[in-house]
N, C-alpha and C positions, 0 to 999 in steps of 0.2 A: 436283331432283337436288342442287343446291348444299347444301341443308340435310342431306342424308345424309353428305356429306363432312365438314360441320361436326360432326355428331353422331359420326361415326367418330373425328375428331380429339379431340373431348371425351372420349369413352370411353377412348381410348388414353392421353390425358393423366391421366385419373382413375386408371387402373390403374398408370401411371407414378408418380404421387404416392404412392399407397398402398404400392407396392413400395419406393420410396426411403424413405418414413417408417418402414416396418417394418424394413427392412434396416439403416438407420442407427440406429434406436432400439435394436436388438439390439447394435450396436457401441459405443454411447455409454457413457461412465463414469456414475457415479450423480449427479454434478453436471455440468451442461452450461453451458459459457460461450457467451454470445451477443453480446459486444462486446469489442473489443480497444483498447488504447492505441497510441500511435505506435511503441512498441518491439515490438509484436507479442505482448504479454502479455495474457492474459484478465482483464478487470476486473470483469465482471458475470456472475454464475452463477445458474442456477435448477436445481431438480431435474429428473431425467430424466423423470419422470412428468408433471410440470408442463408441460414442453416438449411432450411427446407429446400430452397432453390438450388444451392450447391449440391446437396445430396441427390437431388433429381438429376442435375447436370452430370455429376460423376456416375450415376446409375446409367444414364442414357449413353454416355461415351464408352464406358466399360462393356456394357451389353452390346453396343454396336460393333466394337472391335472384336469381341469374342464370337459373335454370331455371324460375322461377315464370311468367313471361310466355309462353315457348314452350309450356309444358305447359298453360296456360290456353287457348291458341290451338288446340293439337292436340286437346285434349278437348272443345273448344267450350263450355267452362264460362263463359267471360267473353264475353257477347254483343257487347260494343262491339269488342273485338279481332276477333271472327269477322266482324263486319259490315264492319270496315275492311279486313281481310285474308281475303276469302272463298276457299274452296278453288278452285284453278286460277289464282289471281292470282300473277303472276311476283314481285310484292313480298312475297307471303307466304313464298316460298322463300328470298328474300334475308333477310327478318326472322328466320325460324327459323334459317337458317344463320349469321347474325350472332350470335345469342344463344349457340348451341352452340359456335361457334368462340371467342367471348369467354370462355365457361366453360373452354375448353381453355387459353386464354392465362392465366387465373387459376390454373389448376392447375399449369401449367408454372412460373409465378412462385412459387407455393408450393413446388414441387419445388426450385427454385433456392435458396429460403430454407433449406430442410432441408439441401441440399448445402453451402451457405455455413456453416451451423452445424456441420455435420460437419467442414468444412475448418478452422474456427477451433479446434476441439477435437482435431484430428489434423493438426497442421501439418507433421509429418514426411511425410505422405502427399500431401497436396494443400495448395498455398499458398493462402491466403485472398486474396492479390492477384490470382490468376488469374481471379477473379470480377468484376473491374472491368467487363469487357465486357458482362456480364449486367445490371449496375446501370444501364447506359444503354439496353440492348436491351429490357428489360421495360417501362419506362415509355414508350419509343418506340412499341412495339407496342400498348400500352393506348390511347395518344393516337391512333394511326392507326385503331384499331378504333372509338373513339368518334367520330371524324370520319366513319368509314364509316357509323355509325348515323345521323348527321345527314344524310348523302347519301341514304341509303335512305329515311329519313322525309321529306326534302324531295321526293324523286322521287314518293313515294306521295302526298303532299299536292297535288303538281302534277297527278297522275293523277286524283285526286278532284275537284280544281277544274275540270279540263277536262271531266269527265263531267257536272258540274253546270251547265255553261254551255250 
């Protein structure tokens, strides 16, 4: 059941990222600034298309890497994963839920990157300094999620060790 919430969170974050990217792509100028100096002036720019396609590329690569293990487990393609996490095992649900929710966290962080880039280029609407909270939140969530994976894997290894004794 937990992995269904993770999957729902993942798909909501996926649609959110696509919406933000397309919406802000249509609102961007032909050249997009992606960094500022201390005075708030844009110092580095790339073309609008380069920004859009690089964000799509990063999105596809990250989501492909994060969704590969759960898809291999769900489709029973990888025998080793299926042997470690058989159907009905509680850790299977935790494992799948972790990967889908981590994919959601990555999609949210990509959405924040798009929002921040939009804020840099449209400072009269959104001040870029309002994103300081997210620069601490996203790495913190990522670290918490990675620690969670180690806890899940540690619990599963203990379960396997107890069964073999």
